[in-house]
Structures are given as C-alpha cells and as structure tokens.
N, C-alpha and C positions, 0 to 999 in steps of 0.2 A: 854465605851459603844460600843456595836456591832451594834446598830440600825443605819440604814441609811434610811432617808425618801425618797431618790431618787427611791427606789424600789416601793414606794406607792404614789408618787406625782400624784395629780389629780384624785385619786380614789374616791369612793363614800363618804368616811369619809371626805376627803378634801372639796368636794362639799358642804356637810352640814355645816361643820365648817366655810368655807370661805364665803358662802352666808350669814350665820348668822353674821359673823364678819362685813361684809359690812353693813348689816342692823343695827347692834348695833352702829357702828361709824356714820352712816347717822343720826340715831335717836339722838345720843348725840350731834351731830353738828348742830342740829336744834336750839340750843342756841349759841349765839356768843362767850360766855366765852371760854377761852382756856381750852384744855383738855390734859391729858397725857395718852398715850397708853403704857402699859407695857406687854412685851412678855417674859415669863419665860423660854421658850425652843424654841428659835428663829430659830435655825439651819442656813442653808447657804443662804436662801432667794430665790434662783432661781434654777430650775431643768430642765434639758434637757431631754425631753421625747423621744428623739432619742438615748439617751445614753445607755450604756451597762446595767446599773441597771434597768432603766425603761423598756427597751426592753425585759428583762428577765421575767417580771411579766405582763406587758401590763395592769396593773390595771386601768390606765387612760382611756382605751377603754370602760370600763364599768362605767366610772365616768364622767369627764368633757366632753369627746367626745360625749356622748349621748345627751348633751344639745345643741351642736352647731347648729344642723339642726332641732331641735325640733320646731314645729310651735306653735305660740301663747303662749309663756312662760309667767307665772306670772311675774309681774313687777320686783319683787325682784330677781328672777332667771335670768331675762334678764339683770338686773343691774350687777349681778355677771359675766355673760358671757361677757358683754361689758368691764368690768374692766379687766378680763383675756385677752381679745383680745388686749388691749392696750400694752401688753408686747410682742406681736408677731412681728417678723421682717416685714418690709414693703412688701406687696404683698402676705403674707402668709395667706391662707384662713382657715387653721386649727389651732390647738394649738400644738406647738412644744416646747414652753418655758412655764413652769408652775411656777407662783410666789407663794412663801410661804407667810405665814401671815405677816412677817415684811415688805415685799415689797408691799403687798396689802394695809397695813396700811399706809405706806409711801406715796403711790399714793393718798390716801384720806386725808392726813393731811393738815390742813390749815397753813398759815404762823405763827399763834400764837400757834399752837399745838406742842407738843413734844412727843418723843418716847424713851423708855428705853428698850433695846433689850438685853437679856441675853442668852449666849450660852457657855456651859462649854468646848466644844471641840475647841481647838485653830484653827485647820484647817477649821472647819465650820465657826467660828467667822471671820476668815480672809476673807473667801469667801463672807460672809455677808457684811463686811465693803466695799469690792470692789463693790458689787452689789448696795450698797447705794450711791456710787459715791460722798462721802464726804458731804452728806447732813447734815448740822449743826443742823437740828431739831432732828436728830436721834443719840443716844449714844449707842454704842455696848459695852457690858461688858462681858469679858471672866470670867465668874463665875457661880456658882450654882444659878439657878433661885429662888429656895426656900429661900436660904440664902439672896438673893438680896431683896426679899420681906420684910425681917426684917430690912435690912440695908438701903434701898433706899426709902422706903415708910414712910410718904407721900411725894410726889413731891411738888414743889411750886404750881402747878395747883390744884385747889380744886376738879375738876371733872376729871373723866377718866375711863379707861377700862383696866382691867388686864386679859390677856388670859393665862390660865394655860393649856398647851398642851404637857404633857410629853410622852415619848415613852412607858411607862408602861412596861419596862423590869422587874421591881420589882413586876409585877402583883398586887395582893391585897395589898402588902406593899406600893405601890405607893399612895394609898388612905390615908394611915397614914401620909405620908409626906405632901400631899396636905392639910389634915386637920390641921396639925401643922402650916403650913405656913399661911393658911387662918385665924386661930385663932388669930395670931398676926396682920394680915392685917386688920381684921375687927375692931380692936381697934385703929389702927394707921391711917387708911384711910376709915372710915365708909361710906363716900359719894360715893365711887367708885362702878362701876359695875364689877363683877367678873364672867368670863365665864370659866368653867372647862370642857374640852373635856375628854371623857372616852370611852374605848372600851367595847363592850358588848359580853360576851361569855355566862356566866351563870348569870341569874338574881339575884341569891342569893349573888353574890359578889358585886352587885351594891346597894342593899337595905340598908346595914349598912351605906354607905356614904350618901345616901339620908336622913336617919334618923338623922345622925350627923348634916347635914345642917339644918334640921328642928329645931333641938335643939339649935344650936350654931350661927345661922345667925342674932341673935338679932331681931331688928325691921324690918329688910330687908325681902322683899318677895323673894321667890326662885321658879324659873320657870325651867321646864325640857322639852327638845325637843329630841326625839329619832327617829332613822331610823333603822329598822331591815330588813336585807335581808333574814334572816332565823329565825326560832324560837330560843329563848334564852335558850335553854336546852342542849347545847353541849359545853363543855370546850375545844374542840379540834380545833375549828376554830373561826374566827372573824365573829360573827353573825350580828353585827350592831355596832352602836356607838351613843353616846348621848352628849348633852351639858347641864350642870347645870348652870343656870344664876342667880346669886345673885344680887338683886337690879336692875332688868331689867328696861329699859326705859318704860314710860307709854304706855300701850296698845301693848307692844311687843308680848304678847301672841297672839293677833289678827293678828299681822304682820306675825308671824311664821305660824299660822294656815292658812294663805291665800296662802302659797306656799309649805308647807311641803307635803301635800297629792299629789300635782302634781309631786314633786320630787320623791316620792315613786313610782308613776306610771311610771316614766321614768327610774328609776334605779333598781327597784325590780322585779325580774322575778319569784321568788318562790311564790306560792299562799299563803304561810304561812307568807310572809313578812308583815310588818306593820310600822306604824309611829304614834307618839302621841306628843301632846303638853299639858302639865298638870302643875298645880301649886302643889308643894309639901309643900309649906308654903305661906300663904297669910294673912297678918294682916288686 
C-alpha cells in the first residue's frame, strides 16, 4: 500500500473519529465487565506533526490545532483534547505528537480490558509495538484486518468495540471488503459495537453501504455521524467523512448530537459544510 497516515494525522477526519472513539470506549466502560478493543487497520500508533510528511500537508492545522485554544468546548471534545495532551512532551503547550487510535485506546483500557491490533505493513506494525512499550493488554498482529475478523472473533470477552478504519485505496471496492468482514463478524460476535470510518466524496458511493447495513445488521441498530467540509457532489476531493456505528451504546446518538455541531463550527469554513447524526436502522 502507498497510503501513509502521517500525511493526514490530526486532520478533521481524525478529530471526528477519535472523539467518537473515546466516547464509545467511555460508554462501554460504564459497565465493569471486561471488553476487547479490535482495530483492523491500526497503523504505527504515533505521528510526529513536525515530521516531513505532516509538514508537507499541515492538515493538523485545520484539525486538532483548532480545538486547542477554543473556549468552552463541549465536554466530549474537551475530553478528546485532554487525552491528546497526555501524549505531549513535558512543557509542550501545543500538539506535536499525535496518537493514532491504538494508542488512544491503550490509554483508556482498564486492567481487565484487552486490545487486538492488526496492521498489515511490517514496518508500521514494528513501530506500533515499540509505541505500546510491551503492554501485555495489547496484542499486535501483522496480518490483514479483515481476515483477522474471521479468525480472531469472538475474543474471550463478551463485550467490545471493533474499529474498521481502512485507507480506502480501493475506493468503492473497500466497502465490499468491509461488508464481507462484517457479515461474518455479526454472526460470530453479535454483542460487539462496530464503528466503520469512511471518506465522503460522492454521496452515491455511500448510499449502497448504508442500505447494506440496514438489511444485514440483524437486530442491531445502526447510527451514522457525518462531518462535511464541502458539499458531497465532487469525486475529486475529500469532502467529508463519516462513522457508521452498529449496535451503539445507549443514547449515543444524543452524545454525538451534543458535540458534533460545535465541531462543525470549529472546523468547517465553507458555508455549504454540514454535519448530521441519524439512525439508518433502529428496531
């Protein structure tokens, strides 16, 4: 794969994804029973925003950096900022080290919780192992995350969260792989929460996936949260991103709705930008 997340670390899509990830883990940990966090595309875990790749795009300047000095953030966004700040060197007021989803999850895991982290690229997986500093709660697997969903689910823990966050190099074909993996996972681990991140360029490429979820999620509810910087009518740029959450925690729609409009106000400059939280399936 040619994709390297270091070019995009801390951008608007990461802010949405990671603020929601923290919210999901917090909600699931309201119960004392152990949970398992599964990350299908874990990558390297930590990104230097001063590095060559991040410096070329400066996408974090219009993402996480905008939240640092924003007054009166909603509680969930302040929680996200506080978690990100815990990864900064002592005395650093800004964000120069941006954690990926595996390190954010590791920071929130309790003693009884576990994490399964899958990364296909050996170099990235080695960097992730180093970043985790030998944490016995976290297992790094150098393997395809979709295949791992078939082989490694269900874990011993009955409850948990699966984050599916691929690079979408296959474009629309990525949704086919996601659907195939989810079809197996729904039967093997029906009690889990599944969060699928996806890019938005043209709306017409997203709708078939939403329809598939509506038909195939069984008795589980399906919630969607989206943030658009621009109208979703051009396939030539990344106009926004979304999260499809299968079997979300109770009242998670209200939780998302309490901070997503504020995030839109902070990150969206185009007057045609938008955000939404909607059920696409609810029994």
